[in-house]
N, C-alpha and C positions, 0 to 999 in steps of 0.2 A: 729227129728222124722218126717216121711213122712206124709204129710197132706192127709186127705181123700178128695174125690171129693166134698163132702158137705162143708168142711172147705174152700176149694179153691173157691167155688161159693160164700160162705159167705164173704170171703175177697174181691172178685171182686165186689160184690154188695155194700159192705161197701165203697170201693174206688169210685165206680160210684156215690153213694149218696153224698159223699163229693164234688166230682167234679160238680155234678148237682147244689149244693148250690153255689159253686164258679161261675158257669155259670150264675146263676140267678143274682148274684151281678153284674157281668159284663154286663148283659142285662140292668140293671138299668142305667148304664152309656150310654148304647145305642151306637150311632155312634159318640158320643162326642170326644173320643180320635182321631178317624179318621178325624173328622171335624177340630179339633185343628191342627193336623199334616198338613192337606191340606192348612189351612189358613196360617200356618207358612211358607209353601213352597211359597204360593202366595205373602206374605209379602217380603220374601227374593228375589223372582223373580222381584218384582216391585222395590225394593231398588236397585238392580243391574241395572235394566233398566233405572231408574232415574239417577243413577250415569253416565251411558253411555251417555244418552241424554245431561246431564249437561256438560260433557267433550266435546261433539260435539258442543254444543252452545258456549263454551269457545273458541274452536278452530276457529269457524266462526267469533266470535268477534275479535280474534287475526288477522284473515285473513283480516278483514275489516280495522283494524288499519294499517296493513302492506300495503294494497292497498292505503289507504289515504296518507301514508308516501311516497309511490311511486308517487302519483299525486303531492304531495308537492315538491318532488325533481325534477320531470319532469318539473313542472311549473317554478321552479327556474332556471333550465337548459335552458329552452326556453327563459327566460328573458335575460340570459347571452348571448345566441347565437344571439338573436335579437339585442343586443347592439353591438355585433361583426359585424353584417351586415353593420353597418354604417362605418366600418373601412376597409372593404374588398377592395382589390386592383385589383382583376380580377374576371371574370365570374366563373372560376373554384372554387375559394374560396367561392363565393356567393352560388353556387350550392351545395357545400359540407356542408356549414352551414345550408342551407335551408333543405337539406336532413336530417340532425340531428334534426332540429326543427320538421320536419314531423314525424320522428321516435318517438320523445318524445310525440308528439301529439297523435300518435297511442297508445302509452303506457297509456296515460291518458284515452283515450276512452275505452281501454280494462279494465283498473282498475275500471272505473266508471260502466261499464257493470257488472263486477264481484261483485262490492259492492251491486248493485241492486239484483243480484242473491243470494248473501249471505244474504241480508236483507229479501228476500222472504223466503229463507230456514230457517232463524231464526224465522220468524213469524210462519211458519208451525211447526217447531220443538218445539217452545214454547207452542203451543196449545197441542201438544202431551205430552209435559213435564207436563203442568198444569193438564191435565186429569189423567196422571199417578200418580201425587202427590195426587189428589183428591181420586183416586182409592185406593192408599196406606192408606190414612187416614181412608177410609171406612173399608178396610180389617183389619186394626189395631183395630178399634173399635169392629168389629165382633170377632176378635181373643181374645181381652180382655174379652168380654162377655162370649164366649165359655169356655175360660180358667177358668173364675170365676165359671161358672156352674159346670165344671169338678172338680174343687178344692173342691167345697161344697160336691158333691157326693162322691168324693174320701175320703174326711175327715170322712164322715159318715160311709163308708164301709171298709176303709183300714184295721182297726184293725181286723174286722171279717174275711176279706179275708186272712190276714196274719195267723190268727189262723187256718183257714181251710186249708191253704197251708201246715202248719206244720202237721196237721192231715193226709193230703194226703200223705206226704212224709213218715210218720210213717206207714200208711196203705199199702203203696207200698212194705215195707219190708216183709210183710206177703205173698207176691205173688211171685212165682218163675219167673225167668227172661223171659222164653219163653212165659208164659201167659201174663206177663206185656207188652211185646213188641206187642203181638197180641191185647191186650186191647187198647193200645195207638194208634195203627194203625186203629182199628175200630172207636175209638173216633175221630180221625183226619178226617176220611172219612165221618162221620155222620154230617149232617147239624145241628142237635140238640145236638151233643156231647154225645149221648147215645150209649155206647158200650155194656152195660149189661141192659137187660130189662125184665120186668115181663110178665106173661100171663094175659091178661085181656079180658074177654068175649070170651074165646077160641081163642084169636088172639095175635099175637106179638104186644106189645105196642110200638114197634119202627116203624114198617112199616104197622101195622094193617092188615096184611094178616092172614088168618085163619090157625090155627095149628091143624093137624089131631089128633083125640083122642089118638091113640097109641103113637104118639110122645109126647103128653102132659103127658101121663103115664110114658114114659121114663124120661122126665124132672123131674117129681115128685119123681122118685126113687133115684136120685142123684148118679147114678152109673158112669156117664160120663158127660163131658161138652158138651152140645148140642147147636148148633147155628141155627138161623132161616134160613130155606132153601131159603128165598127170599132176606133178607137184610144182612145176615151173622152175626147179633148181637148175643151175648151170651144170652141164655134164662134161667131164673130162675123162680121157682114157688112161690106161696104165703108163703110157709114155710120158704124159704130162706129170702124173704123180711120181713117176720114176725120176724125172729131171729134178723135181723138188727134193726127193729123198736123197739124191746124190749131192745137192747144193750145200 
């Protein structure tokens, strides 16, 4: 059976009333869900950063060990060559061995320089690492606190919200698809989530712009669905709102 305009308006206002109650529940949670999500991202980012710095520190420590081994090997080689100098038979052999000793000495100097550079880098990165660890602990504490707050609020309101969501789904079945799409579009565009609003003090209660007397009369006649000329919200009169209040 085809719905009258009045029935369509009643169904839309009923759905809006349910959604308004759901919105109020979500307002109680405030920004907590967003804050929790942001803190989770911060924690994940810091953990990744800490792992990266730790890997870099490990690589630097390994590089120092490698350079120390190079110095040890070069020192042993120098000793071996120095012993050979006592047994050389001509200047050419002496110069060749001396050149090898010089090369090994240069390797030692380079390695010692690198060890100092690596040591400085380790000191710098360790400071960054320790700050990141401290930041992580702080973020984790904040996250635990915000999660706890959110869990308490969710536990208090979850059942009510689930019941209202069930009512909203049932209420949507009373509205034809074209109107329902328009309703959700209006609701999505409105900051306060209001797609269907009443007339209050001769004005739209959504945007508070005045509604001309003739347009108010048209709204009260329930012959067609009328929207606010300023904000586009669907307008209903006190009779429609009163029917919902009594239901």
